[in-house]
N, C-alpha and C positions, 0 to 999 in steps of 0.2 A: 509728564510732569510729576515729580515725586515731592514728598514732604521735605526732602533734604536739599532741594535745589532752589536757587534764586530765580525770580521771574521778573521780566521787564514788562511794564504796562504803562498806560496813559493815565495821568491824573492832573487835576488842577492844583498848581503849586503857588502859594503866596511866598515870594522870596524874602520879603522883609516887611516890617510893620508898615502898613499903609500901601503896600505894593499891590498890583493887580493880580487877579486870578489868571495864571498862565497855564495852558494845556501843554504838558511836557512829559517826556519819558521819565519814569521813576523805576527804581529797582526794589522789589519786595524781598525781604529776608525769608529764609526757610521757616516753615511753620513750627511753632512751639507746641508742646503736647496739649495745652488747653486752648488752642486757637483753631479758627475755622477759616478756610479760604473761600471767599464769596465772590462770584461774578456779579457785579452790580448791574442791575437793569434800569433802575430809576433812583434818583436822589432828590429828596425834597430840599428846597432852599429856604433857610431860616434866617431871621434877622440876626440871630446869635452868630452865624457864620460871618456876616458882614461886620458886626461889632468887633469880633476877634480879628478879622482881616485888618481893620483900622486901628487895632491896638487898644480898643476900649475895654477889653477884658483880658485877664492874664492867660498866658499860654506857655508851654514849656520852651518855646523858642521858634525862631524862623531860620530857614524856610520851613513851611508847614503845609500839610495837606488837611483841609477841613472837611466838612460834610458830616452830618450826624442824623440824617433821616434816610437811611439806605434801604433798598429792597433788592434782593437778588437771589441767585441760585447757588446752593452749596456745591463747591467743586472738590474740596478736600477737607478732611476732618482730622484734627489732632488725635494722637494716640490715647490721650487721657481726658477727652471731653466727657463730662459727666452725663449728658443727655444721650442715653443709649438709643433713643428712638430717632435721633438725627441721622439722616442718610444723604449721600451724594444725590444731587438732583432735587432736593427739597427746596421749596420757596420759603424764604425767611425775611422778616423785617429786622432791622438793626436799630436798637434803642440805646438808651444811656447805660453807662457802666457804673457799678457800685462795689463797695468793699465786701459786702455780704457778711460783715463781722460786727458792725456797730449795732446799737439798740434798734435804730430805725430799720436797718436791713433785716435783723432777726425777727422783727415784727412784720416783715414784708411791706413796709412803707419805704420802699427803696428810694423814692424821691427825697426823703429826709435824711439820706446817708450823710454822716458827719464828714465823710471824705469826698463829697460831691465835686468840689473844685479841684482837689488834687488828682482824683482818679479820672476826671473827664477832660480837664484843661491842662494841668501841669505835667502829669506823668502819663506813661503808657500803662496798659493793663498787665504788662509783663512783670514777673517777680524776679527776685535775685539781686545780688549786689550791683550788677551792671544791667539795669533795666533799659536796654537800648530800644530805640524805635525800630519797627520792622521796615521802615522806608528810608531809602537814600537816593540821592541823585546819581546819574551814571558815572560822575567823576569821583564818587565815594563820599561826597558831602552828606552827612546825616540830615534827614528832614523829620520834623516832628510828626509823628503818626499816632494812630489809635486815638484820635480826637473823639471823645465820647465812646472810646473802645472800638472805633471803626474807621474813621477818615474815609467816608464813603463818596467823596467827590473824586472818584477813581473808577476805572474800568474793573479792576480787581482790588480786593481789600483783604488784609490779614486782620481778622476780627477776634476780639476776646469772646470766649464762649458765653459770658454773662450778658453780652449785648445781643445775642441771637435769640429771636423769637420765631419758632416755626409756625407757619400759617397755612391754612387750606384756602387757596384762592387761585383762580385761573384767569387768563386773558379773556376779554379785553379790560377787565377791571383794574389790573395791577397798577396802572399809573396813578390811580386815585389814592393808593394806600400808604406810600412812604411817610406822609406827615402823621400817620397814626403813631409813629415811633417817638414823636416828640411834641410837635405843635398841637395836634388834635388831642393827644393823650394828656397834655398839660391842661388844656381848657376843660375837656370832659372830665378828667380825673378830679379837678378842683370841685366840680359839682357832685360827681358820683361818690367820691371817697371822703371829701372834707366837709362840704356844706350839707349835703343830703337834704335838700329842701323838700317840704311838703307841697302838695298841690295848691294849697291856699296861700302859700308864701308869695312875697313880692321880691323879685330878683332883678338886679340891674347889672348889665355888663358894659364896662367902659372899653371901647375899642373894638371895631368890627373887622379885625384882621383874622388870621387863621385860628389863633388861640381863642379869641373872643367869640367867634362864630361857633367854634366847637363847644364852648361852654354853653352857649345859648341852645344849641341843638340838643345837648345832653339834658338840659333842664326841660326842654320841650318834650323829650322822650320820657321824662319822669312825670309829665302831665302838669308841670307848674303853670298856673293859670295867668300870672301877671309877669310878663317878661319885657324889660325895658332895654332897648339897644341904644347905645350912646356913641356917637362919632362926630367928626367935623366934615365928613364927606357924604353928601346927600345920596350918591349912588350906592354907597355901602349900606346906608340906612334903608334904602329901598330893597336891597337884597335881603337884609335882615328881616324886614317885614314879610317878604315873600317866603321866608323860611320859618316864620312863626313868631316873630316879635310882636307883642300886642301894643307896645308904645315905642316911640322913638324920640330921641332928643338930639338935636344938632347943636353941638357946642360952639360952632362958629357963629350962630345967631342967638343962642340962648344967653341971657344976661348972666345967669349964675346957675350952676348945676343943681345946687341944693334947692333953690327956688323952683327950678323947672321940675324937679322930682316931686316936691311937695305940692305943686299945683295939681298933680295927678293923684298923689298919695299924701294927704295932709299929715298923717301920723308917721311918715317916713317909710322906709323899706326894710325888709328883713335881711337881705344879703346884697352886697355889691362886690363884684369881681373886677379888679382893675388890671387890665393888660397893657396899659399905656406907660406907666411910670411917671406920669405928669404930676408934679407936686401940687399944682393948682387944683387939679381934679381930686387928688387924694384928700386935701383939706376939706373940700366941699362934700366929699363922700362920707367922711366921718360925721359931718353935720346932718347929712340926709338919712342916716341910719335911724331906725326906730329903736325903741327900748329893747335891749338884748340883741340888737342887730350886729352883723358881722361883716367886716371888710376884709376880703381876701386879696392880698398883694401878690400878683403873678408877674406883672411886667417889671422889667429891670429899669429903675430910675437912674438918671445920670448921677455920678458921684457927688455932685454939688446940690442935689435936690434935697430940700427939707420941707417939712410941714409941721404945724404946731398942733399939739394935742393936749388939752387940759386933762391931767390925770384924774383929778377929782370928778370932773364931769363924766369922764370915761367910766369911772368906778360907779358913780351913782346911776348912770344910765345902763349899766351892765353891758356896754358895747365891747366888742372884741375886734382886734386887728391881728390877722394871722398871715404870715408869709408862707407861700406854697410853692414848692419846686417840683416840677414834673408830676403835678397832681397827687403827690405822695403815693404814687402808684407802684404796683408790681406789673410791669409790662407783660409778663407771661400770662397774667390773668385778665388785665384790662383790655389789651389789644384784641384778643378773641371776642370779648364782650362787645367791643365797639364794632367789630366785623359783623357780629350777629345783628346788632342794631342797624347797620348799613343794609344788610341783605333783607331785613324786614321792612325797609323803607323809613326807619325812624332816625337815621343819621346820614342825611343825603350829602355826603362830602364830595360827590361828583359835581355838585353845583358850585364849588368854591375853589377849584384848582384848575391850572392850565399847564399842559405839558409842552416842553420845548426840547429840541435836539440839544444834546450836551454841548455841541460846538457853538450853540447860541446862548451860552450861559450869561454873557454880558448883556444881551437883550433882556433876558429873564430878570437880571438884577435891576436894570433900568426900569422895567415895567413894574417891579415890586416897589421901588423907591417912589415912582410916580403915582402909585395907587391904581395902576391899570389892571392889576391882577391881585387877587387875595393870596393865593398860594401857588408859586411856581414850582414845578417839578421838572427835572431834566432827565431825558432818556439817553442811555448810553449805547443804543442799538447801532448807531453809525460809526462808533469809535472802535478801531481795531488795534 
């Protein structure tokens, strides 16, 4: 296999907006100088993949190969890849792609890249007047690729070098790690990079999915003494309690989130992280903040979602609302830090994921939608 030849592999293809994930043959283009060929071992399944599949977020076109939480082994390295330490056989996580030229990127707050939508959803990471996708169908039909710089719902992936994070990890742990590239990074990064709470602060997390639990685990790792988990599924709240939440609120039974929070903390709370995008909860969250409190918006609300904020009240109370994408993180730095926390027992992500064979992707999706699993990860070991 050379850098100049095309490769046929298996990938999940979404043929059209709203179409199913179909395991099909695809053809990968030859490697460009700043790309890396990765044999995918595991792929985390994220809600964003499902939203894009259904057409709820923009993408360069269909057919498309999605997937943006890949873990694999380096098989080929482009001739102009800048990381000279990267070698064939290295284990890598595949994270989001950024322009590396805007102010956010130059300050290593890559999650705030001004080109986030264009570089991860609309375009590939390739440069030049004809920035073609590296993926096509066997009949020559182009398929949108390098979703988040990777398109890792595939046995092999042509990946932008900026998406590659070399890690030191060995089996049997590997199946736990793909969500570190996006979901866990987003939740933990919001705590570690943006909010940076003190031990005596009061922090509330809305939504006990992968992002929310990662945020809570990161706050616990910092020693935050008051952690409130909020969800409408009691089993998720029980899991959160077992992982360190000091208080729980079930929104399916609580009359009002603000009231429920202030029953525990009459003066309100310092930080609220929303991973749900639910407008009703956002409204109550602003009301539940203490003086100088901060609401971090992490979840993606539907386009029609609105909530009312009185600007004068916001000013006089010194409250803050901040939108956070990918934890405003530099994956090259945050992912190794999260791995250190995991190996020290302070970030037990092995408690919140489940691994499925890649051929059972549809079951993994069904379990995710039904709330039977927090974070599904698919294994490509049986796909040839």
